GUTITOR-81014 format. One record per atom (N, C-alpha, C): residue in one letter; atom name; y, z, x negated. Coordinates in steps of 0.05 Angstrom, whole numbers. Example, Ala and Ser with C-alpha at 12.3 -4.5 7.8 and 13.67 -1.06 7.14 Angstrom:
REM GUTITOR-81014
res, atom, north, up, east
A, N, -114, 156, -264
A, CA, -90, 156, -246
A, C, -66, 156, -264
S, N, -45, 142, -257
S, CA, -21, 143, -273
S, C, 1, 157, -258
***
This chain:
REM GUTITOR-81014
res, atom, north, up, east
M, N, 24, 2095, -1022
M, CA, -1, 2083, -1013
M, C, 0, 2052, -1017
F, N, 23, 2040, -1011
F, CA, 24, 2011, -1013
F, C, 26, 2002, -1042
H, N, 38, 2018, -1060
H, CA, 37, 2012, -1088
H, C, 8, 2011, -1098
M, N, -8, 2030, -1089
M, CA, -36, 2031, -1096
M, C, -51, 2007, -1084
M, N, -45, 2001, -1059
M, CA, -59, 1979, -1046
M, C, -53, 1952, -1058
N, N, -27, 1948, -1065
N, CA, -20, 1922, -1077
N, C, -34, 1918, -1104
A, N, -35, 1940, -1120
A, CA, -50, 1937, -1145
A, C, -80, 1932, -1140
A, N, -91, 1945, -1119
A, CA, -119, 1940, -1112
A, C, -123, 1911, -1103
R, N, -104, 1900, -1090
R, CA, -107, 1872, -1081
R, C, -108, 1853, -1105
I, N, -93, 1858, -1125
I, CA, -94, 1842, -1150
I, C, -121, 1846, -1163
E, N, -131, 1870, -1163
E, CA, -158, 1876, -1174
E, C, -179, 1861, -1159
I, N, -177, 1860, -1132
I, CA, -196, 1845, -1116
I, C, -195, 1815, -1123
G, N, -171, 1805, -1126
G, CA, -169, 1777, -1134
G, C, -183, 1771, -1160
L, N, -179, 1789, -1180
L, CA, -192, 1785, -1206
L, C, -222, 1788, -1204
G, N, -231, 1807, -1187
G, CA, -259, 1810, -1183
G, C, -272, 1786, -1170
A, N, -258, 1774, -1150
A, CA, -268, 1750, -1137
A, C, -269, 1727, -1157
A, N, -248, 1725, -1174
A, CA, -247, 1704, -1195
A, C, -270, 1707, -1214
A, N, -276, 1732, -1222
A, CA, -298, 1737, -1241
A, C, -325, 1729, -1229
L, N, -329, 1734, -1203
L, CA, -354, 1726, -1190
L, C, -355, 1695, -1188
G, N, -332, 1683, -1183
G, CA, -331, 1654, -1182
G, C, -338, 1642, -1209
F, N, -327, 1654, -1230
F, CA, -333, 1644, -1257
F, C, -362, 1648, -1265
A, N, -373, 1671, -1257
A, CA, -401, 1676, -1264
A, C, -419, 1655, -1251
G, N, -413, 1647, -1226
G, CA, -429, 1626, -1213
G, C, -425, 1599, -1227
Y, N, -400, 1594, -1235
Y, CA, -394, 1569, -1250
Y, C, -410, 1568, -1276
A, N, -410, 1589, -1291
A, CA, -424, 1590, -1317
A, C, -454, 1586, -1313
T, N, -465, 1598, -1292
T, CA, -494, 1595, -1286
T, C, -501, 1567, -1279
S, N, -485, 1555, -1261
S, CA, -491, 1528, -1251
S, C, -486, 1507, -1273
L, N, -466, 1512, -1290
L, CA, -461, 1494, -1312
L, C, -485, 1494, -1331
D, N, -495, 1517, -1338
D, CA, -518, 1519, -1356
D, C, -542, 1505, -1344
Y, N, -547, 1510, -1318
Y, CA, -569, 1497, -1304
Y, C, -566, 1467, -1305
A, N, -542, 1457, -1298
A, CA, -538, 1428, -1296
A, C, -540, 1415, -1324
R, N, -534, 1428, -1345
R, CA, -537, 1417, -1371
R, C, -566, 1413, -1380
H, N, -584, 1430, -1369
H, CA, -612, 1430, -1377
H, C, -630, 1417, -1357
R, N, -623, 1416, -1332
R, CA, -639, 1404, -1311
R, C, -636, 1374, -1312
R, N, -659, 1359, -1315
R, CA, -658, 1330, -1315
R, C, -668, 1320, -1288
Q, N, -653, 1302, -1277
Q, CA, -660, 1290, -1251
Q, C, -646, 1264, -1247
G, N, -660, 1243, -1239
G, CA, -648, 1217, -1233
G, C, -642, 1200, -1258
R, N, -636, 1175, -1252
R, CA, -630, 1156, -1273
R, C, -605, 1141, -1266
P, N, -591, 1130, -1285
P, CA, -566, 1116, -1279
P, C, -571, 1091, -1263
T, N, -553, 1085, -1244
T, CA, -554, 1060, -1229
T, C, -535, 1040, -1241
T, N, -545, 1017, -1249
T, CA, -529, 996, -1260
T, C, -529, 971, -1241
R, N, -515, 951, -1250
R, CA, -515, 926, -1233
R, C, -543, 915, -1230
A, N, -560, 921, -1250
A, CA, -588, 911, -1248
A, C, -606, 931, -1234
G, N, -595, 952, -1224
G, CA, -611, 973, -1210
G, C, -619, 995, -1229
K, N, -640, 1010, -1222
K, CA, -649, 1032, -1239
K, C, -674, 1024, -1255
D, N, -674, 1034, -1279
D, CA, -698, 1029, -1296
D, C, -716, 1053, -1293
A, N, -738, 1049, -1279
A, CA, -757, 1071, -1273
A, C, -770, 1082, -1298
L, N, -769, 1067, -1320
L, CA, -782, 1076, -1345
L, C, -762, 1091, -1363
A, N, -737, 1090, -1356
A, CA, -717, 1104, -1372
A, C, -719, 1134, -1368
P, N, -713, 1150, -1388
P, CA, -714, 1179, -1384
P, C, -694, 1189, -1364
Q, N, -701, 1210, -1350
Q, CA, -682, 1222, -1331
Q, C, -659, 1235, -1346
V, N, -636, 1237, -1332
V, CA, -611, 1247, -1345
V, C, -605, 1275, -1335
P, N, -590, 1290, -1351
P, CA, -581, 1316, -1342
P, C, -564, 1314, -1317
L, N, -564, 1335, -1300
L, CA, -548, 1335, -1276
L, C, -518, 1330, -1283
T, N, -510, 1339, -1306
T, CA, -482, 1335, -1314
T, C, -474, 1306, -1318
D, N, -493, 1288, -1318
D, CA, -487, 1260, -1320
D, C, -479, 1247, -1293
H, N, -484, 1262, -1271
H, CA, -479, 1252, -1244
H, C, -450, 1258, -1235
A, N, -436, 1239, -1225
A, CA, -408, 1242, -1218
A, C, -404, 1264, -1198
D, N, -421, 1267, -1177
D, CA, -416, 1287, -1157
D, C, -421, 1315, -1167
V, N, -440, 1317, -1186
V, CA, -444, 1343, -1199
V, C, -420, 1351, -1216
K, N, -409, 1331, -1230
K, CA, -384, 1336, -1245
K, C, -362, 1345, -1227
R, N, -360, 1333, -1203
R, CA, -340, 1341, -1183
R, C, -343, 1370, -1176
M, N, -368, 1378, -1170
M, CA, -373, 1406, -1162
M, C, -367, 1426, -1184
L, N, -374, 1418, -1208
L, CA, -369, 1435, -1231
L, C, -339, 1437, -1237
L, N, -325, 1415, -1236
L, CA, -296, 1415, -1240
L, C, -282, 1432, -1218
A, N, -292, 1430, -1194
A, CA, -280, 1446, -1172
A, C, -284, 1476, -1178
Q, N, -308, 1484, -1186
Q, CA, -313, 1512, -1193
Q, C, -295, 1521, -1216
K, N, -293, 1504, -1236
K, CA, -276, 1510, -1259
K, C, -247, 1514, -1251
S, N, -237, 1495, -1234
S, CA, -209, 1497, -1226
S, C, -203, 1521, -1209
Y, N, -222, 1528, -1191
Y, CA, -218, 1552, -1174
Y, C, -220, 1577, -1190
S, N, -241, 1580, -1206
S, CA, -246, 1606, -1219
S, C, -228, 1611, -1242
E, N, -224, 1591, -1260
E, CA, -207, 1595, -1283
E, C, -177, 1597, -1274
G, N, -170, 1581, -1253
G, CA, -143, 1583, -1242
G, C, -138, 1610, -1230
A, N, -157, 1621, -1216
A, CA, -154, 1648, -1204
A, C, -152, 1669, -1225
I, N, -168, 1667, -1246
I, CA, -166, 1686, -1268
I, C, -138, 1685, -1280
A, N, -128, 1661, -1286
A, CA, -101, 1659, -1298
A, C, -80, 1671, -1280
L, N, -82, 1666, -1254
L, CA, -62, 1677, -1235
L, C, -64, 1707, -1234
G, N, -88, 1718, -1233
G, CA, -92, 1747, -1233
G, C, -81, 1760, -1258
L, N, -86, 1748, -1281
L, CA, -75, 1759, -1306
L, C, -45, 1758, -1307
Y, N, -33, 1736, -1295
Y, CA, -4, 1734, -1294
Y, C, 7, 1757, -1276
A, N, -6, 1762, -1254
A, CA, 2, 1784, -1236
A, C, 0, 1811, -1250
A, N, -22, 1814, -1266
A, CA, -25, 1839, -1280
A, C, -3, 1843, -1301
R, N, 5, 1822, -1313
R, CA, 28, 1824, -1332
R, C, 53, 1831, -1317
L, N, 57, 1821, -1293
L, CA, 81, 1828, -1278
L, C, 80, 1858, -1270
L, N, 56, 1869, -1265
L, CA, 54, 1897, -1259
L, C, 64, 1913, -1283
D, N, 56, 1904, -1308
D, CA, 66, 1918, -1332
D, C, 96, 1916, -1335
E, N, 107, 1892, -1330
E, CA, 135, 1888, -1333
E, C, 151, 1904, -1313
Q, N, 140, 1907, -1289
Q, CA, 153, 1923, -1268
Q, C, 155, 1952, -1277
A, N, 136, 1961, -1292
A, CA, 135, 1989, -1301
A, C, 150, 1994, -1327
T, N, 150, 1974, -1345
T, CA, 159, 1979, -1372
T, C, 182, 1961, -1381
G, N, 188, 1940, -1366
G, CA, 208, 1921, -1374
G, C, 236, 1931, -1371
A, N, 255, 1916, -1382
A, CA, 284, 1923, -1378
A, C, 290, 1920, -1348
A, N, 312, 1932, -1339
A, CA, 318, 1933, -1311
A, C, 317, 1906, -1297
E, N, 329, 1886, -1309
E, CA, 330, 1859, -1297
E, C, 302, 1847, -1296
D, N, 287, 1850, -1317
D, CA, 260, 1839, -1318
D, C, 242, 1853, -1298
A, N, 245, 1880, -1295
A, CA, 229, 1895, -1276
A, C, 236, 1886, -1248
E, N, 261, 1881, -1242
E, CA, 269, 1872, -1215
E, C, 257, 1845, -1209
T, N, 258, 1826, -1228
T, CA, 247, 1800, -1224
T, C, 217, 1802, -1220
A, N, 203, 1818, -1236
A, CA, 174, 1822, -1234
A, C, 168, 1832, -1206
G, N, 184, 1850, -1195
G, CA, 180, 1860, -1168
G, C, 181, 1838, -1147
H, N, 201, 1821, -1150
H, CA, 204, 1799, -1131
H, C, 180, 1780, -1132
L, N, 171, 1774, -1157
L, CA, 148, 1756, -1160
L, C, 122, 1769, -1149
L, N, 119, 1795, -1154
L, CA, 95, 1808, -1144
L, C, 95, 1809, -1114
D, N, 118, 1814, -1102
D, CA, 119, 1814, -1073
D, C, 109, 1788, -1061
L, N, 116, 1766, -1074
L, CA, 109, 1740, -1064
L, C, 80, 1732, -1071
L, N, 71, 1739, -1095
L, CA, 46, 1729, -1105
L, C, 22, 1747, -1098
T, N, 26, 1772, -1092
T, CA, 4, 1790, -1086
T, C, -14, 1780, -1064
P, N, -3, 1771, -1041
P, CA, -21, 1761, -1020
P, C, -36, 1736, -1029
V, N, -25, 1720, -1047
V, CA, -38, 1697, -1057
V, C, -61, 1704, -1076
V, N, -55, 1723, -1094
V, CA, -75, 1732, -1113
V, C, -100, 1742, -1099
K, N, -95, 1758, -1078
K, CA, -118, 1770, -1064
K, C, -132, 1749, -1047
S, N, -118, 1734, -1031
S, CA, -131, 1716, -1012
S, C, -140, 1690, -1024
W, N, -124, 1677, -1040
W, CA, -133, 1651, -1051
W, C, -158, 1654, -1068
A, N, -158, 1674, -1085
A, CA, -181, 1678, -1103
A, C, -206, 1684, -1087
S, N, -203, 1701, -1066
S, CA, -227, 1709, -1051
S, C, -237, 1686, -1034
E, N, -220, 1668, -1025
E, CA, -229, 1645, -1009
E, C, -241, 1623, -1026
W, N, -227, 1616, -1047
W, CA, -235, 1592, -1063
W, C, -255, 1598, -1084
C, N, -257, 1623, -1093
C, CA, -278, 1630, -1112
C, C, -304, 1635, -1096
L, N, -302, 1642, -1071
L, CA, -326, 1641, -1054
L, C, -336, 1612, -1051
E, N, -318, 1594, -1047
E, CA, -325, 1565, -1046
E, C, -338, 1557, -1073
A, N, -327, 1567, -1095
A, CA, -340, 1561, -1121
A, C, -368, 1571, -1121
N, N, -373, 1595, -1111
N, CA, -401, 1605, -1110
N, C, -419, 1588, -1092
S, N, -408, 1578, -1070
S, CA, -423, 1560, -1053
S, C, -430, 1535, -1068
L, N, -411, 1524, -1083
L, CA, -417, 1500, -1099
L, C, -437, 1505, -1121
A, N, -437, 1529, -1132
A, CA, -456, 1536, -1152
A, C, -485, 1535, -1141
I, N, -488, 1546, -1117
I, CA, -514, 1544, -1103
I, C, -521, 1515, -1099
Q, N, -502, 1498, -1091
Q, CA, -507, 1470, -1086
Q, C, -516, 1455, -1112
V, N, -504, 1462, -1134
V, CA, -511, 1449, -1159
V, C, -541, 1455, -1166
L, N, -549, 1480, -1161
L, CA, -577, 1487, -1166
L, C, -596, 1476, -1145
G, N, -586, 1466, -1123
G, CA, -603, 1457, -1102
G, C, -619, 1479, -1089
G, N, -644, 1474, -1082
G, CA, -660, 1494, -1069
G, C, -664, 1519, -1086
A, N, -664, 1515, -1113
A, CA, -667, 1538, -1131
A, C, -644, 1558, -1128
G, N, -620, 1547, -1121
G, CA, -597, 1564, -1118
G, C, -599, 1583, -1094
Y, N, -616, 1576, -1075
Y, CA, -618, 1592, -1050
Y, C, -639, 1614, -1053
T, N, -652, 1615, -1076
T, CA, -672, 1635, -1081
T, C, -661, 1657, -1100
R, N, -677, 1678, -1102
R, CA, -669, 1700, -1119
R, C, -678, 1696, -1148
D, N, -689, 1673, -1154
D, CA, -696, 1666, -1182
D, C, -671, 1663, -1199
F, N, -649, 1657, -1186
F, CA, -623, 1654, -1199
F, C, -602, 1672, -1185
P, N, -581, 1681, -1200
P, CA, -563, 1700, -1188
P, C, -541, 1688, -1170
V, N, -540, 1662, -1167
V, CA, -517, 1650, -1154
V, C, -515, 1658, -1124
E, N, -539, 1662, -1111
E, CA, -538, 1669, -1083
E, C, -527, 1698, -1080
Q, N, -532, 1715, -1099
Q, CA, -521, 1742, -1097
Q, C, -491, 1742, -1103
Y, N, -482, 1725, -1122
Y, CA, -454, 1723, -1126
Y, C, -439, 1715, -1101
W, N, -450, 1696, -1086
W, CA, -438, 1688, -1060
W, C, -437, 1712, -1041
R, N, -459, 1726, -1038
R, CA, -460, 1749, -1019
R, C, -440, 1770, -1028
D, N, -439, 1776, -1053
D, CA, -420, 1797, -1063
D, C, -391, 1788, -1059
N, N, -386, 1763, -1063
N, CA, -358, 1753, -1061
N, C, -348, 1751, -1033
R, N, -367, 1749, -1014
R, CA, -359, 1746, -985
R, C, -342, 1769, -975
L, N, -347, 1793, -986
L, CA, -332, 1816, -978
L, C, -303, 1815, -985
N, N, -297, 1801, -1007
N, CA, -269, 1801, -1017
N, C, -249, 1787, -999
M, N, -259, 1771, -980
M, CA, -240, 1759, -961
M, C, -233, 1779, -939
I, N, -246, 1802, -938
I, CA, -243, 1821, -916
I, C, -228, 1846, -923
H, N, -238, 1860, -944
H, CA, -227, 1887, -948
H, C, -199, 1886, -962
E, N, -185, 1908, -959
E, CA, -157, 1911, -970
E, C, -138, 1890, -957
G, N, -143, 1883, -932
G, CA, -126, 1864, -918
G, C, -139, 1837, -916
T, N, -147, 1829, -892
T, CA, -160, 1803, -888
T, C, -140, 1780, -894
H, N, -151, 1756, -893
H, CA, -134, 1732, -897
H, C, -111, 1732, -877
G, N, -117, 1738, -852
G, CA, -96, 1738, -831
G, C, -74, 1757, -837
I, N, -81, 1781, -846
I, CA, -61, 1801, -853
I, C, -44, 1792, -877
Q, N, -57, 1782, -897
Q, CA, -42, 1772, -921
Q, C, -23, 1749, -913
A, N, -32, 1732, -895
A, CA, -16, 1709, -886
A, C, 9, 1718, -871
L, N, 5, 1738, -853
L, CA, 28, 1749, -838
L, C, 48, 1762, -857
D, N, 37, 1775, -878
D, CA, 54, 1788, -897
D, C, 70, 1767, -913
L, N, 57, 1745, -921
L, CA, 71, 1725, -936
L, C, 92, 1711, -920
L, N, 85, 1699, -897
L, CA, 104, 1684, -882
L, C, 122, 1701, -865
G, N, 112, 1724, -856
G, CA, 128, 1741, -839
G, C, 148, 1759, -854
R, N, 142, 1764, -879
R, CA, 160, 1782, -894
R, C, 169, 1771, -921
K, N, 149, 1764, -938
K, CA, 154, 1760, -966
K, C, 172, 1735, -972
V, N, 169, 1714, -956
V, CA, 185, 1690, -962
V, C, 214, 1693, -951
V, N, 218, 1712, -933
V, CA, 245, 1715, -922
V, C, 260, 1740, -931
Q, N, 246, 1759, -943
Q, CA, 259, 1784, -949
Q, C, 280, 1781, -971
D, N, 299, 1798, -971
D, CA, 321, 1798, -991
D, C, 334, 1771, -993
D, N, 338, 1758, -970
D, CA, 352, 1732, -969
D, C, 339, 1711, -987
G, N, 312, 1712, -988
G, CA, 298, 1692, -1004
G, C, 297, 1697, -1034
A, N, 302, 1722, -1042
A, CA, 302, 1728, -1071
A, C, 275, 1724, -1083
N, N, 254, 1729, -1068
N, CA, 227, 1726, -1079
N, C, 221, 1696, -1085
L, N, 229, 1679, -1065
L, CA, 225, 1650, -1069
L, C, 242, 1640, -1093
L, N, 266, 1651, -1096
L, CA, 283, 1642, -1117
L, C, 271, 1649, -1145
A, N, 259, 1673, -1146
A, CA, 247, 1682, -1172
A, C, 224, 1663, -1179
L, N, 208, 1656, -1160
L, CA, 186, 1637, -1166
L, C, 196, 1609, -1171
D, N, 217, 1601, -1157
D, CA, 228, 1574, -1161
D, C, 237, 1571, -1190
T, N, 249, 1591, -1201
T, CA, 259, 1590, -1229
T, C, 236, 1584, -1248
R, N, 213, 1596, -1244
R, CA, 190, 1592, -1261
R, C, 177, 1565, -1256
I, N, 175, 1557, -1231
I, CA, 163, 1531, -1226
I, C, 180, 1509, -1237
Q, N, 206, 1511, -1234
Q, CA, 223, 1489, -1244
Q, C, 221, 1488, -1275
A, N, 218, 1510, -1288
A, CA, 215, 1510, -1317
A, C, 189, 1495, -1325
T, N, 167, 1500, -1310
T, CA, 142, 1486, -1315
T, C, 145, 1456, -1310
V, N, 158, 1449, -1287
V, CA, 163, 1421, -1280
V, C, 177, 1407, -1303
T, N, 198, 1419, -1314
T, CA, 213, 1407, -1335
T, C, 197, 1404, -1361
E, N, 182, 1424, -1368
E, CA, 166, 1424, -1392
E, C, 143, 1404, -1390
A, N, 131, 1402, -1366
A, CA, 109, 1383, -1362
A, C, 118, 1354, -1366
A, N, 141, 1348, -1355
A, CA, 152, 1322, -1358
A, C, 158, 1316, -1387
R, N, 167, 1336, -1402
R, CA, 174, 1332, -1430
R, C, 149, 1325, -1447
V, N, 126, 1336, -1440
V, CA, 102, 1332, -1457
V, C, 84, 1310, -1446
G, N, 94, 1294, -1427
G, CA, 79, 1270, -1419
G, C, 63, 1273, -1393
L, N, 68, 1295, -1379
L, CA, 54, 1299, -1353
L, C, 73, 1294, -1330
E, N, 86, 1271, -1331
E, CA, 107, 1265, -1311
E, C, 96, 1264, -1283
A, N, 73, 1251, -1279
A, CA, 62, 1248, -1252
A, C, 57, 1275, -1239
Q, N, 43, 1293, -1254
Q, CA, 38, 1319, -1242
Q, C, 63, 1336, -1239
S, N, 82, 1332, -1257
S, CA, 108, 1345, -1255
S, C, 122, 1338, -1229
D, N, 122, 1312, -1222
D, CA, 134, 1303, -1198
D, C, 119, 1313, -1173
E, N, 93, 1314, -1175
E, CA, 76, 1323, -1152
E, C, 80, 1352, -1147
L, N, 82, 1368, -1168
L, CA, 87, 1397, -1164
L, C, 114, 1402, -1152
A, N, 135, 1388, -1163
A, CA, 162, 1391, -1152
A, C, 163, 1385, -1122
A, N, 149, 1363, -1114
A, CA, 149, 1356, -1086
A, C, 134, 1376, -1069
A, N, 111, 1386, -1079
A, CA, 95, 1405, -1064
A, C, 110, 1431, -1061
W, N, 124, 1440, -1082
W, CA, 139, 1465, -1080
W, C, 163, 1462, -1060
A, N, 177, 1439, -1061
A, CA, 198, 1435, -1042
A, C, 187, 1435, -1014
S, N, 163, 1425, -1010
S, CA, 151, 1425, -983
S, C, 144, 1453, -974
A, N, 135, 1470, -993
A, CA, 129, 1498, -986
A, C, 153, 1513, -977
V, N, 176, 1509, -991
V, CA, 201, 1522, -983
V, C, 211, 1511, -957
D, N, 211, 1485, -954
D, CA, 220, 1472, -929
D, C, 203, 1480, -905
T, N, 177, 1482, -909
T, CA, 159, 1489, -887
T, C, 165, 1517, -877
A, N, 170, 1536, -895
A, CA, 177, 1563, -887
A, C, 202, 1563, -870
A, N, 222, 1547, -879
A, CA, 247, 1546, -863
A, C, 243, 1534, -836
R, N, 226, 1513, -834
R, CA, 221, 1501, -808
R, C, 204, 1519, -790
A, N, 186, 1535, -802
A, CA, 171, 1554, -786
A, C, 189, 1574, -773
W, N, 210, 1582, -787
W, CA, 228, 1602, -777
W, C, 253, 1590, -764
A, N, 253, 1565, -758
A, CA, 277, 1551, -748
A, C, 288, 1564, -722
T, N, 270, 1574, -705
T, CA, 279, 1586, -680
T, C, 286, 1615, -683
G, N, 278, 1627, -706
G, CA, 283, 1655, -710
G, C, 264, 1673, -695
D, N, 244, 1662, -682
D, CA, 226, 1677, -665
D, C, 199, 1680, -679
P, N, 190, 1704, -685
P, CA, 164, 1707, -698
P, C, 141, 1695, -682
A, N, 144, 1695, -656
A, CA, 123, 1683, -639
A, C, 120, 1653, -644
D, N, 141, 1640, -654
D, CA, 139, 1612, -661
D, C, 130, 1608, -690
A, N, 139, 1626, -708
A, CA, 135, 1622, -737
A, C, 107, 1631, -746
L, N, 96, 1652, -734
L, CA, 72, 1665, -746
L, C, 45, 1657, -736
P, N, 42, 1642, -713
P, CA, 15, 1635, -705
P, C, 0, 1618, -726
N, N, 14, 1604, -743
N, CA, 2, 1587, -763
N, C, 6, 1598, -791
A, N, 8, 1625, -793
A, CA, 13, 1637, -819
A, C, -10, 1632, -839
T, N, -35, 1632, -829
T, CA, -57, 1628, -847
T, C, -57, 1600, -859
P, N, -53, 1578, -844
P, CA, -50, 1552, -858
P, C, -27, 1552, -878
Y, N, -5, 1567, -872
Y, CA, 16, 1569, -892
Y, C, 7, 1582, -918
L, N, -8, 1604, -915
L, CA, -19, 1618, -939
L, C, -37, 1599, -954
Q, N, -53, 1584, -941
Q, CA, -71, 1566, -955
Q, C, -56, 1544, -970
G, N, -36, 1533, -957
G, CA, -20, 1513, -971
G, C, -3, 1524, -994
F, N, 9, 1547, -988
F, CA, 26, 1560, -1009
F, C, 9, 1568, -1033
G, N, -15, 1578, -1027
G, CA, -33, 1586, -1049
G, C, -41, 1562, -1067
H, N, -46, 1539, -1054
H, CA, -53, 1516, -1069
H, C, -29, 1506, -1087
V, N, -5, 1509, -1076
V, CA, 18, 1501, -1092
V, C, 21, 1520, -1116
V, N, 18, 1546, -1112
V, CA, 19, 1565, -1133
V, C, -2, 1559, -1155
L, N, -26, 1553, -1146
L, CA, -47, 1547, -1166
L, C, -42, 1520, -1180
A, N, -30, 1501, -1167
A, CA, -22, 1477, -1181
A, C, -2, 1483, -1202
W, N, 17, 1501, -1197
W, CA, 36, 1510, -1217
W, C, 22, 1523, -1241
I, N, 3, 1541, -1235
I, CA, -11, 1555, -1256
I, C, -27, 1535, -1273
W, N, -40, 1516, -1260
W, CA, -55, 1496, -1275
W, C, -37, 1478, -1292
L, N, -15, 1470, -1281
L, CA, 3, 1453, -1297
L, C, 14, 1469, -1321
D, N, 20, 1494, -1317
D, CA, 30, 1511, -1339
D, C, 8, 1513, -1361
L, N, -17, 1517, -1352
L, CA, -39, 1518, -1371
L, C, -42, 1491, -1386
A, N, -39, 1469, -1372
A, CA, -42, 1443, -1384
A, C, -20, 1437, -1404
V, N, 4, 1447, -1398
V, CA, 26, 1444, -1417
V, C, 19, 1458, -1443
A, N, 8, 1482, -1441
A, CA, 0, 1497, -1465
A, C, -22, 1484, -1480
A, N, -41, 1471, -1465
A, CA, -64, 1458, -1477
A, C, -58, 1431, -1489
R, N, -36, 1419, -1480
R, CA, -29, 1392, -1489
R, C, -25, 1391, -1519
G, N, -41, 1375, -1532
G, CA, -39, 1372, -1561
G, C, -53, 1394, -1577
S, N, -64, 1414, -1563
S, CA, -78, 1436, -1577
S, C, -105, 1426, -1587
E, N, -113, 1438, -1610
E, CA, -140, 1432, -1621
E, C, -160, 1453, -1613
H, N, -153, 1471, -1595
H, CA, -172, 1492, -1585
H, C, -195, 1477, -1571
P, N, -220, 1486, -1575
P, CA, -243, 1472, -1563
P, C, -242, 1471, -1532
E, N, -228, 1489, -1519
E, CA, -227, 1490, -1490
E, C, -202, 1475, -1479
A, N, -185, 1465, -1496
A, CA, -160, 1454, -1487
A, C, -164, 1429, -1469
A, N, -181, 1411, -1478
A, CA, -186, 1386, -1462
A, C, -198, 1393, -1435
G, N, -215, 1413, -1434
G, CA, -227, 1421, -1408
G, C, -206, 1432, -1390
K, N, -186, 1446, -1400
K, CA, -164, 1456, -1383
K, C, -149, 1433, -1371
V, N, -143, 1413, -1387
V, CA, -128, 1390, -1377
V, C, -144, 1376, -1355
A, N, -170, 1373, -1360
A, CA, -187, 1360, -1340
A, C, -188, 1376, -1314
A, N, -189, 1402, -1315
A, CA, -188, 1419, -1291
A, C, -162, 1416, -1276
M, N, -140, 1415, -1292
M, CA, -114, 1410, -1279
M, C, -114, 1383, -1265
Q, N, -124, 1362, -1278
Q, CA, -124, 1336, -1266
Q, C, -141, 1336, -1240
Y, N, -164, 1350, -1241
Y, CA, -180, 1353, -1216
Y, C, -163, 1365, -1194
F, N, -150, 1388, -1200
F, CA, -136, 1402, -1180
F, C, -114, 1385, -1167
F, N, -100, 1371, -1184
F, CA, -78, 1354, -1173
F, C, -89, 1330, -1157
A, N, -112, 1319, -1165
A, CA, -123, 1295, -1152
A, C, -137, 1302, -1126
Y, N, -152, 1325, -1126
Y, CA, -170, 1331, -1104
Y, C, -160, 1353, -1086
E, N, -145, 1372, -1097
E, CA, -137, 1396, -1082
E, C, -109, 1396, -1072
L, N, -90, 1389, -1089
L, CA, -62, 1391, -1081
L, C, -55, 1374, -1056
P, N, -67, 1350, -1053
P, CA, -61, 1334, -1029
P, C, -68, 1349, -1002
K, N, -85, 1369, -1003
K, CA, -92, 1383, -979
K, C, -69, 1398, -966
V, N, -48, 1404, -982
V, CA, -27, 1421, -972
V, C, -11, 1407, -950
R, N, -11, 1381, -950
R, CA, 4, 1366, -929
R, C, -7, 1373, -901
A, N, -33, 1374, -898
A, CA, -45, 1380, -872
A, C, -39, 1409, -864
W, N, -41, 1428, -883
W, CA, -36, 1456, -876
W, C, -6, 1460, -868
F, N, 12, 1448, -884
F, CA, 40, 1452, -879
F, C, 49, 1438, -853
D, N, 36, 1416, -846
D, CA, 44, 1401, -822
D, C, 43, 1418, -797
V, N, 21, 1433, -792
V, CA, 19, 1449, -768
V, C, 39, 1472, -768
V, N, 45, 1482, -792
V, CA, 65, 1504, -794
V, C, 93, 1494, -788
A, N, 100, 1471, -800
A, CA, 127, 1460, -796
A, C, 132, 1452, -767
R, N, 111, 1442, -754
R, CA, 114, 1433, -726
R, C, 111, 1456, -707
R, N, 105, 1480, -717
R, CA, 101, 1504, -701
R, C, 82, 1499, -678
V, N, 59, 1488, -685
V, CA, 38, 1481, -665
V, C, 30, 1507, -651
D, N, 31, 1506, -624
D, CA, 28, 1531, -609
D, C, 0, 1533, -596
L, N, -19, 1516, -603
L, CA, -45, 1516, -591
L, C, -58, 1543, -592
C, N, -61, 1555, -616
C, CA, -75, 1580, -619
C, C, -60, 1603, -606
R, N, -33, 1601, -605
R, CA, -18, 1623, -593
R, C, -21, 1623, -563
D, N, -21, 1599, -550
D, CA, -20, 1597, -521
D, C, -46, 1592, -507
L, N, -68, 1588, -523
L, CA, -93, 1581, -511
L, C, -103, 1604, -493
D, N, -113, 1597, -469
D, CA, -125, 1616, -451
D, C, -151, 1627, -463
P, N, -153, 1653, -468
P, CA, -177, 1663, -481
P, C, -203, 1657, -466
T, N, -201, 1652, -440
T, CA, -225, 1645, -425
T, C, -236, 1618, -433
L, N, -221, 1602, -447
L, CA, -230, 1576, -455
L, C, -247, 1577, -481
L, N, -247, 1601, -494
L, CA, -261, 1603, -519
L, C, -291, 1606, -514
***
């Protein structure tokens, strides 16, 4: 049953990513054709100048880059997990064992990260379209409604978080973490080699924090201390994993003449500048074993 469920969780992650990407594609097309506003210069706005496409506005670019980084990153992670499923079934014994360790660790992330952040991508797609996005004239509102289920079925966020911090990071004496560490360190090394030193250093530091935070959460050995903040740990861990995926994609795109290569690098830069810094806040409450939610009197809710 659990073999079936774990495969289904990867499928849910890919489904959530597909909905996120559909919303991104719709809002990108709308933003390229919808003209609104004029540039503001030191001299102010020229009321006689033609209006510009939405894609000329910095905040619209931010929302589109966010959608791109969430949805394309989630697709890449889901496809990587799908490849691991194949390796677990058909690879040599050592490769199949390593694939199993990676799948144990990444399955909660594939399911939960994609369903949370591609839902946010759908929300941003609605925002890019403005009031039109809230109507049924465009499909983005339905994408959001359809994607909202993916945070719930086949194990909610809370269940996936307990699985990640409560079992997967500590099982087999940390073998799962070691398997992922090997791959992350390879990306860190290669990124530095191709001129992405800043992101290489940032990923190395974020990954070290993810490992250290898990150790600090379990410092007392008591699940009652470690697990009340499992969901913030899943959120932070997921962002670190996606930073790794994006840096790996950027390494492949570096110097490529493929028409999408430069966009991949831009999405990676967005993720490292705007998203990766969030992990500090998530990991902080986990590492300090903040007991507020565990000990709060329910009558105060």
